[in-house]
Wavefront OBJ file of the C-alpha trace (Angstrom):
o trace
v 5.078 18.643 -20.252
v 3.369 20.723 -17.501
v 5.946 23.619 -18.259
v 5.003 23.503 -21.927
v 1.242 23.866 -20.990
v 1.860 26.719 -18.699
v 4.091 28.439 -21.382
v 1.377 28.075 -24.006
v -1.433 29.463 -21.814
v 0.694 32.314 -20.418
v 1.098 33.756 -23.810
v -2.573 34.212 -24.002
v -2.473 35.033 -27.764
v -4.603 32.194 -29.033
v -3.635 32.726 -32.637
v -5.786 31.378 -35.396
v -4.831 27.948 -36.416
v -4.411 28.403 -40.202
v -4.772 31.251 -42.721
v -6.121 29.076 -45.446
v -9.523 27.356 -45.610
v -7.906 24.067 -46.903
v -4.505 22.670 -45.980
v -2.417 19.549 -45.745
v -1.262 18.991 -42.142
v 2.006 17.251 -41.284
v 1.939 16.729 -37.553
v 4.312 14.827 -35.366
v 4.223 13.867 -31.737
v 6.971 12.667 -29.350
v 6.388 10.837 -25.996
v 8.942 9.536 -23.645
v 8.320 8.038 -20.138
v 10.883 6.677 -17.802
v 10.299 5.470 -14.293
v 10.962 2.490 -11.966
v 8.691 -0.558 -11.352
v 8.168 -1.858 -7.812
v 11.453 -3.882 -8.079
v 13.488 -0.605 -8.813
v 14.056 -1.768 -12.386
v 14.134 0.964 -15.039
v 10.946 0.951 -17.240
v 10.481 3.039 -20.300
v 8.020 3.701 -23.179
v 8.858 5.930 -26.048
v 6.546 6.706 -28.891
v 6.861 8.849 -32.047
v 3.972 9.426 -34.486
v 3.531 11.123 -37.785
v 0.238 12.201 -39.118
v -0.530 13.414 -42.655
v -3.947 15.018 -42.763
v -6.365 16.904 -45.012
v -7.506 19.966 -42.972
v -10.696 21.921 -43.596
v -10.829 24.928 -41.363
v -14.044 24.759 -39.299
v -14.651 21.182 -40.620
v -13.556 17.697 -40.467
v -10.009 16.458 -40.800
v -8.970 12.965 -42.140
v -5.783 11.323 -43.154
v -3.258 8.624 -42.089
v -1.025 8.012 -39.068
v 2.225 6.029 -38.576
v 3.512 5.291 -35.038
v 6.912 4.069 -33.886
v 7.437 2.753 -30.372
v 9.662 1.020 -28.042
v 9.245 -0.246 -24.510
v 10.667 -2.611 -21.968
v 7.791 -3.581 -19.686
v 7.903 -7.256 -20.893
v 11.515 -7.209 -22.196
v 12.889 -4.764 -24.646
v 10.395 -4.425 -27.557
v 10.156 -2.168 -30.602
v 7.214 -1.901 -32.878
v 5.198 0.123 -35.251
v 1.647 0.829 -36.134
v -0.377 2.585 -38.889
v -3.894 3.289 -39.953
v -6.543 5.882 -40.813
v -7.218 9.120 -38.830
v -10.166 11.523 -38.586
v -10.927 14.358 -36.304
v -11.523 18.047 -35.854
v -9.338 21.158 -35.334
v -10.927 24.333 -33.828
v -9.625 27.637 -34.958
v -8.292 28.473 -31.587
v -5.876 25.657 -31.497
v -7.752 22.813 -29.723
v -8.100 19.471 -31.574
v -9.413 15.979 -31.301
v -8.177 13.123 -33.380
v -9.278 9.411 -33.678
v -7.034 6.829 -35.212
v -7.612 3.184 -35.840
v -4.527 1.021 -36.128
v -5.182 -1.564 -38.801
v -1.840 -3.262 -38.332
v 0.370 -2.996 -35.223
v 3.381 -5.031 -33.993
v 5.626 -4.818 -31.131
v 8.497 -7.300 -30.214
v 7.180 -10.784 -31.211
v 3.431 -9.814 -31.152
v 1.884 -9.061 -34.503
v -1.560 -8.687 -36.102
v -2.459 -5.963 -33.582
v -5.337 -3.568 -34.084
v -7.218 -1.044 -32.106
v -8.288 2.503 -31.549
v -6.548 5.638 -30.136
v -8.010 9.064 -29.425
v -5.989 12.269 -29.047
v -6.996 15.464 -27.319
v -4.707 18.466 -27.662
v -3.816 22.138 -28.134
v -1.592 23.835 -30.751
v -0.228 27.337 -30.558
v 0.927 29.349 -33.655
v 4.652 30.061 -33.433
v 5.232 31.802 -36.759
v 4.813 31.063 -40.488
v 2.935 27.881 -40.869
v 4.475 26.275 -37.678
v 2.441 25.385 -34.582
v 3.707 23.738 -31.314
v 1.595 22.119 -28.583
v 0.743 19.052 -26.601
v -1.741 16.294 -26.664
v -2.917 13.513 -24.433
v -3.562 10.063 -26.120
v -5.466 7.054 -25.067
v -4.629 3.896 -26.958
v -5.854 0.288 -26.688
v -4.198 -2.321 -29.027
v -5.175 -6.085 -29.142
v -2.351 -8.299 -30.487
v -3.537 -11.596 -31.849
v -0.377 -13.444 -32.831
v 2.986 -14.161 -30.877
v 5.612 -15.331 -33.390
v 7.461 -17.143 -30.676
v 4.547 -19.290 -29.383
v 1.534 -20.750 -31.267
v -0.126 -21.346 -27.844
v -0.154 -17.689 -26.773
v -3.384 -16.002 -25.999
v -4.186 -12.520 -27.243
v -2.188 -9.656 -25.621
v -3.984 -6.380 -24.775
v -1.925 -3.182 -24.278
v -3.764 -0.060 -22.867
v -1.779 3.186 -22.656
v -2.532 6.868 -21.817
v 0.363 9.108 -22.418
v 1.156 12.806 -23.074
v 3.097 13.995 -26.122
v 4.750 17.270 -27.264
v 3.460 18.025 -30.797
v 4.697 20.009 -33.803
v 2.698 20.868 -36.756
v 3.360 22.323 -40.260
v 0.540 23.581 -42.566
v 1.268 23.238 -46.316
l 1 2 3 4 5 6 7 8 9 10 11 12 13 14 15 16 17 18 19 20 21 22 23 24 25 26 27 28 29 30 31 32 33 34 35 36 37 38 39 40 41 42 43 44 45 46 47 48 49 50 51 52 53 54 55 56 57 58 59 60 61 62 63 64 65 66 67 68 69 70 71 72 73 74 75 76 77 78 79 80 81 82 83 84 85 86 87 88 89 90 91 92 93 94 95 96 97 98 99 100 101 102 103 104 105 106 107 108 109 110 111 112 113 114 115 116 117 118 119 120 121 122 123 124 125 126 127 128 129 130 131 132 133 134 135 136 137 138 139 140 141 142 143 144 145 146 147 148 149 150 151 152 153 154 155 156 157 158 159 160 161 162 163 164 165 166 167 168 169
């Protein structure tokens, strides 16, 4: 991720984000973390998100986000989340997006909801394609465990970097 950051800023081109005043954005992010816990067990967390947004150059952006994730911090779990998004893209590539997952599930946990905020940068690479990075901060509160009616709520907090690819229609 650090190499991508250095590469983007070494280009020093800072191309304008979009040639049109209004566009539809299809933006995807990919994050993969693998490390070891204190017992030397392999721990991973992978996420892929897809955003479909209405873009107004120099104005607000709004749309919808779908996220797929897998992790093994409390046993192998896979899940998904979706909800509305809103944010702002500056013409020189910086952006901020806020999402609110209206329904999230992972493993046996369902009825999750919560906010996520993304800060990132995109560089124009040709045509309508842009590539960059983002750092996301996400909090999700899961209210239902399908395997136990006595379970308390589960809160998952995550901060993670992602590689990002965007196409403007």
